[in-house]
MIPAMAR-52433 format. One record per residue (C-alpha): x, y, z. Coordinates in steps of 0.05 Angstrom, whole numbers, plus 32768, in hexadecimal, padded with zeros to 4 digits. Example, Ala and Ser with C-alpha at 12.3 -4.5 7.8 and 13.67 -1.06 7.14 Angstrom:
BEGIN
80F67FA6809C 81117FEB808F 
END
This chain:
BEGIN
7CA27B1284E8 7C9C7B238538 7C707B5D8543 7C877B88858C 7C497B9A85A9 7C507BD385DD 7C1E7BB6861E 7BEF7BF0862B 7BBE7C0A8658 7B867C43865C 7BA47C778691 7B787CAB86A8 7BA17CEF86AF 7BB87CFC86F2 7B877D3B86FC 7B897D60874C 7B487D72875A 7B507DAA8790 7B2A7DED87A7 7B737E0387B3 7BB77E0E8784 7BFC7DFA8796 7C187E4B87BF 7C507E5887E6 7C8F7E2187DF 7C657DF287BB 7C6B7E118772 7CB97E10876F 7CB87DCC8796 7C877DAF8769 7CB67DD3872E 7CF67DB68748 7CDE7D668757 7CB77D678718 7CFC7D7A86F5 7D227D478713 7CF77D118704 7CE97D2786C3 7D367D3286BF 7D3F7CE486D1 7D3B7CE48715 7D1C7C9E872E 7D0D7CB98778 7D017CFC878C 7CF47D0887DF 7CC97D4487F0 7CD47D558835 7CA47D838864 7C8C7D9A88AD 7C4E7D7C88C0 7C1F7DA9889F 7C417DBE886B 7C127DAA8830 7C3F7D6F881C 7C117D478807 7BEC7D7887D4 7C2B7D8687BD 7C3C7D3D87A7 7BF97D3C878B 7C007D79875E 7C497D5E874C 7C247D198739 7BF47D45870F 7C377D6A86EF 7C637D2B86D8 7C267CFC86CF 7C447CBD86E2 7C307C88871F 7C497C97875C 7C687C708792 7C5C7C9C87DC 7C817C7A8816 7C6C7C848864 7C8B7C6C88A3 7C497C5488C7 7C047C3288B5 7BDB7C6D88CF 7C037CA2889E 7BFC7C748865 7BB37C6F886B 7BAA7CBD8875 7BDB7CC38832 7BAE7C998807 7B727CBB882A 7B947CFE880E 7BA37CE787CF 7B5D7CCC87C2 7B407D1487CB 7B6E7D3287A6 7B737D03876B 7B2D7CE88766 7B277CCA8726 7B6F7CA28728 7B797C5E874E 7B967C70879C 7BB57C2F87B7 7BD77C2687F3 7BF27BE1881B 7C047BDA8866 7C327B9E887C 7C087B7B88B3 7C517B7088DA 7C597BA3890B 7CA37B898913 7CC77B5A88DD 7D157B4A88E2 7D2A7B2588A3 7D597AE988B1 7DA77B0588AC 7DED7AE888AE 7E2A7B0B88D9 7E657AF588B6 7E957B1488E9 7E737AE38921 7E5C7AB288FC 7E137AC48915 7DD57AAB88F0 7D9A7ADC8910 7D587ABA8902 7D1D7AE488E2 7CE97AF5891C 7CA47B18890D 7C6A7B408932 7C2E7B3C890B 7BF77B708915 7BAF7B4C892D 7B8A7B79891A 7BAE7B8B88D0 7BA47B3988D1 7B587B3688E0 7B4D7B6D88AA 7B7A7B448875 7B527B0F887B 7B0B7B2C8883 
END
């Protein structure tokens, strides 16, 4: 008789610790995005100008939906800033971030129209590489 064992792991509930609470457009944004996630959407995007509270809104959204979340940033500096903000807002939860050590990466490619093969090309960030191996 085969027993189907569902793997489990202890997970702390996602809980925002902040002296502030959602305000302005944030409650509506949190409700809309949470509704979309709970309805089965796997990818949602929160857009807003600099300094409008997107990080805090995202933390409160994570708290509401109680799901691990992948947040993408377009550069290394912003990735580090976001990780620090989320660590402050979600201090009892794991916040990790990954930064590629490439400054530039062009994968190999083939262009069938011209029968051209483009070789892989890359440039490694020496400082990130040094820190990666320290």
